[in-house]
C-alpha angles and dihedrals in degrees: 000000000000126000088247091054091049090051091048092048092051094046092048091067119094121274095358124160128186129205140162108232094159103043113262099012116109108219116194116203140179115203090354092303122115120242102161140017132193121187145043114309101056102007093038094218095326136066132279131189143162118269137180119271091254094047089048092055094044096046093046097043092048092048093236090122139010129224109277113250112256092000107061094103088060089053100257122152131203130216116194097201125040094185094073095052127098108245093218092052093048091049089052091050091048092050088051092047090051091049095049092052095041090052089061092056119099118264090248093053092047091050091048090053093047093247123140 
């Protein structure tokens, strides 16, 4: 997967915004809450995103990903190299990350964003 495809996959999700609070990092948010990062400060040149508890354990134990710096306790993983990842799999992970974060938003915020 290319960085451009990662960006497009994140932006294709409902109610997503992207900003750069740490310089070059692209931080993708839903309702003001991060669900994915691509860049240097947090992802250290790769990508990081939130995953379910089960996915976290599997991805870390198999060595496919490492705990994301600063965000591991919140069940975020980091991949150093996007090019070796299957685009469909990454899109699925991003959809899940978006859903996990959106589910924690208040009902009013979700309604305001047009999310169920």
